C-alpha positions as CSV (number, residue, x, y, z in Angstrom):
1,M,-19.6,-22.3,-1.8
2,P,-17.5,-23.8,-4.6
3,R,-16.2,-21.6,-7.3
4,T,-18.1,-21.9,-10.6
5,A,-16.4,-22.6,-13.9
6,E,-17.1,-19.0,-14.8
7,T,-15.1,-17.6,-11.8
8,A,-12.5,-20.3,-11.5
9,G,-9.8,-18.1,-13.0
10,F,-10.7,-14.9,-11.1
11,R,-8.0,-13.5,-8.7
12,F,-7.8,-10.3,-6.7
13,N,-5.1,-8.3,-8.5
14,H,-4.8,-4.7,-7.1
15,T,-6.2,-1.8,-5.1
16,M,-5.8,1.8,-6.2
17,I,-5.3,4.8,-4.0
18,R,-4.7,8.4,-5.1
19,V,-1.5,10.1,-3.9
20,K,-0.5,13.8,-3.8
21,D,3.2,13.5,-4.4
22,P,4.5,10.4,-6.1
23,K,8.1,10.9,-5.2
24,V,7.2,10.8,-1.5
25,S,4.7,8.0,-1.8
26,V,6.8,5.7,-4.0
27,H,9.7,6.3,-1.6
28,F,7.5,5.3,1.3
29,Y,6.2,2.1,-0.2
30,T,9.6,1.0,-1.6
31,E,12.0,2.1,1.0
32,I,9.9,2.0,4.2
33,L,7.6,-1.0,3.3
34,G,10.0,-2.8,1.0
35,M,7.7,-3.1,-2.0
36,D,9.1,-3.3,-5.5
37,L,8.1,-0.8,-8.2
38,L,6.6,-3.1,-10.9
39,S,5.8,-0.4,-13.4
40,E,5.2,3.3,-14.0
41,K,2.8,4.5,-16.7
42,N,2.4,8.2,-17.6
43,M,-1.1,8.5,-19.0
44,G,-0.9,12.2,-19.8
45,D,-2.9,13.9,-17.0
46,F,-2.0,11.2,-14.4
47,T,0.6,8.6,-13.8
48,L,0.1,5.1,-12.4
49,Y,2.6,3.3,-10.2
50,F,2.2,-0.4,-9.6
51,L,3.9,-1.9,-6.5
52,G,4.1,-5.3,-5.0
53,Y,6.4,-7.6,-3.1
54,D,9.2,-9.4,-4.9
55,H,9.0,-13.0,-4.1
56,D,11.4,-13.9,-6.9
57,N,14.6,-12.8,-5.1
58,G,15.2,-10.0,-7.5
59,S,15.3,-12.3,-10.5
60,L,12.7,-10.5,-12.6
61,S,13.8,-7.8,-15.1
62,A,11.9,-4.5,-15.3
63,E,10.2,-5.9,-18.5
64,E,9.1,-9.0,-16.6
65,K,7.8,-7.0,-13.7
66,E,5.7,-4.9,-16.0
67,K,4.5,-7.8,-18.0
68,T,3.4,-9.7,-14.8
69,R,1.7,-6.9,-12.9
70,F,-1.8,-8.0,-13.9
71,T,-1.1,-11.7,-13.3
72,R,-0.1,-11.2,-9.6
73,E,-2.1,-10.9,-6.5
74,G,-1.7,-8.2,-3.9
75,V,-0.6,-5.3,-6.1
76,L,-1.0,-1.7,-4.9
77,E,-1.6,1.0,-7.6
78,L,-0.8,4.5,-6.7
79,T,-2.4,7.1,-9.0
80,H,-1.0,10.6,-9.2
81,N,-3.1,13.3,-10.8
82,H,-0.5,15.7,-12.1
83,G,-0.2,19.0,-10.3
84,T,-1.4,18.0,-6.9
85,E,2.2,17.9,-5.6
86,S,2.6,21.6,-6.2
87,D,-0.9,22.9,-5.6
88,A,-0.8,24.9,-2.4
89,N,-4.6,24.8,-2.2
90,F,-4.8,21.0,-2.6
91,Q,-6.5,19.6,0.6
92,G,-5.4,16.0,0.1
93,Y,-7.5,12.9,-0.3
94,S,-9.9,11.3,2.1
95,S,-8.3,8.3,3.8
96,G,-11.8,6.8,4.1
97,N,-11.6,6.7,7.9
98,S,-13.4,10.0,8.7
99,D,-16.5,11.9,7.5
100,P,-17.1,12.9,4.9
101,G,-15.8,10.1,2.8
102,R,-15.9,7.2,5.3
103,G,-15.7,4.0,3.4
104,F,-12.2,2.7,2.5
105,G,-10.4,1.7,5.7
106,H,-6.9,0.4,5.2
107,I,-4.5,-2.0,3.5
108,A,-2.7,-4.6,5.5
109,I,0.9,-5.8,5.5
110,A,1.9,-9.0,7.1
111,V,5.3,-9.0,8.9
112,D,7.4,-11.6,10.7
113,D,7.5,-9.6,13.9
114,V,5.1,-6.7,14.5
115,E,7.2,-5.2,17.4
116,K,10.5,-5.3,15.4
117,A,8.7,-3.8,12.4
118,C,7.3,-1.0,14.6
119,E,10.8,-0.3,16.1
120,R,12.1,0.1,12.5
121,F,9.1,2.4,11.6
122,D,9.8,4.5,14.7
123,A,13.5,4.8,13.7
124,L,12.5,5.9,10.2
125,G,10.0,8.5,11.5
126,V,6.9,6.8,10.3
127,Q,3.7,8.2,11.8
128,F,1.6,5.8,13.9
129,K,-2.2,5.7,14.1
130,K,-2.1,2.9,16.6
131,R,0.9,1.2,18.2
132,P,0.8,-2.4,19.4
133,S,0.7,-1.2,23.0
134,D,-2.5,0.8,22.4
135,G,-6.0,-0.4,22.8
136,K,-7.3,-4.0,23.1
137,M,-5.6,-5.5,20.0
138,R,-2.0,-5.5,21.1
139,H,-0.8,-7.8,18.3
140,I,-1.3,-5.2,15.5
141,A,-0.4,-1.7,14.6
142,F,-1.5,1.0,12.2
143,I,0.9,3.4,10.5
144,L,0.0,6.2,8.1
145,D,1.4,6.7,4.6
146,P,2.3,10.2,3.4
147,D,-1.3,10.8,2.3
148,G,-2.8,9.6,5.6
149,Y,-3.9,6.2,4.4
150,W,-4.0,3.7,7.2
151,I,-1.7,0.6,6.9
152,E,-2.4,-2.2,9.3
153,I,0.7,-4.1,10.4
154,V,-0.2,-7.7,11.2
155,P,1.7,-10.8,12.2
156,G,2.1,-13.5,9.6
157,V,-0.3,-15.6,11.6
158,L,-3.2,-13.7,13.1
159,R,-5.8,-15.3,15.2
160,L,-9.0,-13.2,15.6
């Protein structure tokens, strides 16, 4: 169906997930998955972290990254509700893949070589939900972020 004039400028911008400890999560997404921290906004009771991949070869300044965070596609927003990182009674968030709370499933990251990416994740101590050698779909993997959210690792070209 062709896009209408009313929706012609619409783009998918970001997905938000809640995280317990922003230091651990931001480290995971920047150092393990290679995302760039586009901006960080303290909103009083919570802080927002916007992350995305740098396809400008590091040429954007911090100000430009922040300015363009809502004009890009494929941005991940991590929301940290202050205090969860030090609350011994905090049970964590639902990943969306078990009851109760089944709904959200995963985010996906396309990589050049799934096997090599998984070897790197192994070396970095990343927890796997599914390795490429597991199950019927041997060309993908699932890793877990620090809060237990699933991240599908797919090849740049995936034939279903």
